[in-house]
N, C-alpha and C positions, 0 to 999 in steps of 0.2 A: 446461853446456848440453846438453840432451838432442839427440841426433842424430835426424835424419829417419829413422825406421824403418819398413819394409814388412813387412807379412805375406804370406808365400808358402806356400800350401797345397802339401802333397806328396802324390804318388800313389805307393802301393806295392800292386801287385796281382799275383796268379799266373795270372789268366786274362783272356781277351779280353773277355768278358761284364762282368766286375767293373771291368775297366780302363775300358771305354766308359761304364760307369754313372758312374764318379767323374768323368771327363772333362766329361760333360754336367752333372753336379751343380756342379763348379766353374766352368765356363764361364760361369755366370750372373752371376759377382760379381768374378772377377779376370781379369788377362791374363798375369801372371807365375806359372809353377807349376814345382815341382821334381819330376821324376820320378825315382823311386829304382829301380834295378836291382842285382839280385844273381846271382851266378854258383853258389850252393850250396857254394862253398868258402870263400871270404873271410868271407861270412856263411852261417849254418848253413840259412837258407831259401832257396828259389829263387823268383824272381818271374818276370813274363812275359819271355820272351826279347827282346832288344833289337831284335832284326829285326822283331818285332810291334809296336813302339812307334810312335805317331804323336800329332799333337796339332794343333789347329786352328790356321789359318794366322796368325790375330791373337795367338797366344800368344809371350810370351818364355819360352821352355823352357830350364830348367837341368836338366841330366842329372847325377844323382849316382850313380856307379857303385862298388858296393862289391864289386871284383872284385880277383882275385890277379894276373892278368896284364892290364894295361890295353891293351897293343899290340895284342891280339887283337880289340879293339873299334873301333879306328881306323876301318877302311873303312866300318863302318856308321855311326859317328858323323859322319864326312864326307858321307855321304848324307842323313843327318838334319838337319844343320846346326843344332844347338842354339845357344842364345846363349852359354850357358856350360857348361862340362864339368868336373865334380869327381871327382877321383880321390883314394883314401887314400894317404897318406903311408908307410903300412904295407904297401903292396902289394910284391909280389915284385921288381918292376922299377925301375930308374931313371926317374923321372918327367920329368926335365928335358928329354931328346929328345922325350918324348911331348908336352910343353907347346910345344916348338918347333914341333912339326907342326900342332898345334892352332892357334897363333897365325899360322901360314903360311896358314890357311884363315879367319882372323879370326874365330876361336871362342876366347872368354875362357876362361882357364884356373883351376882352383880345387883347392885341396888340404884334406882333411879329416883332424882329427887325432883319433885316438881317445882315450878319457880316459886312458889311461896314457902318451900320448905328450907330452913336454915340448917346446914349440915351439921352443927353443933347440937342440934335436937336429935339427930339420929347416929350419933358417933359410934354406939354399940354396933349398928349394922355396918357403917362404913369400916370399922376396925374388923369386922368377922368377914367382909367380902373381898373378892379378887378385882372387882372392877366398879367403878362409880360412873353412871350416867347421868351427865348433867342435862335435863330435859328442859328445852326453851322453846317449844313449839306448841302445837294443839294436839291434845289427846286424842288419838284414832284418826288423825288426818294428816296429809301431806300438803305441802306448798304455802305453808304459812311463813310468816316473817321472823327472822332470829331475833330473840330478845338478848342482845349482846351484854346486858347488864348482869345477866347470869354467868359470865365470866368470873364474876367476883368471888363466886363460890370455888374456883379451880385451887386458888393457893390456900384456901381454908381446908379443903379436902386433902391436899397435897402434904400440908403439914401435920395431919392426923396419922397418915400412913403413907410415907414418900414412895414405896413400891408399887402403889395401886396403880392400876391401869385406868385412866381418866377418859371418858368418851363424851362426846357432844351430840345431841340430837335436837334439830329444829332448826329448820329454815337456811341450812348450808348450802351455798351456791358458788359460782365461779367468782362472784364479786367480793364475797367476805371469806373465802376459805383460807386465803393467806393470813389474814388478821387473826383468825381463829387458831390456825398452825402455830402462830406465835405466842398463844396464850397457855403454853405449858399442857397441851393435851396431848394423848396418845392415839387417839380414835376419833375421827370425825365421821358421822354417819350421815349420808346423803341420800335424800328419798326423791321427792319430786323432781329435782333438776336433772337427775339421771333417768327417772321413770318416764318423763314426758320428751327427752331430747331425741332428735331425729336421728342422731348417731351418738348413743351414750358411751360407746367406747372412746371415741374421739374426745368427748366432754372429759371423760374419766382422765385421759392422758393430760389435758389441758390442765386440769385441778391438781394432778400430781405435780406438774411442772410449777405451777403457782405456788405450792407449798414449799417447793425446794429454792425459791427466790429468798433473799435474806433481808432485803432492803425495800425501801419505799419505791424505788424506781426499778431496780433489779431483782 
């Protein structure tokens, strides 16, 4: 039976003007959003600095930090108080103390897995986390093609910790969102498809309708 799947728009911008524009576009139709942040090292591009990030009070904000040294961001994260904070398993620091610090502030913890990372190698992170993000796109960029082979990680993660929230990030669009929704995911993050849509609210509703369909034709 298909799980209840939520579509979560993502924001990835490198300046304040475009960031605000995306916030205003998305705020029309959703209350949960993933905000992507890079450091220019872990990911080749550099986004708006985390100290300039903000969101409407009625949002449930997930921060996805594609950074080498997560500990350097904790003070700002504690000021922002997101609902969820996701770091990459491939970061240069041990994530377990960072997860403990976040949980002490009642911030949910997430670990993202790059395409080359086998879940079994980071089992300790997965077991400690509230959320696992299956990353299947390009670091620090939107608009890439989804690597659907990454869906093979989903049952491996689910077997380690069945109650985990599992998300997908990378290339989700109207043509593949139904297939992704049937792969035992809880969250499908959508970036470029919504960010570039002429009417993002209408596209969002079309995507919601797609994931509610149960078969090939219906």
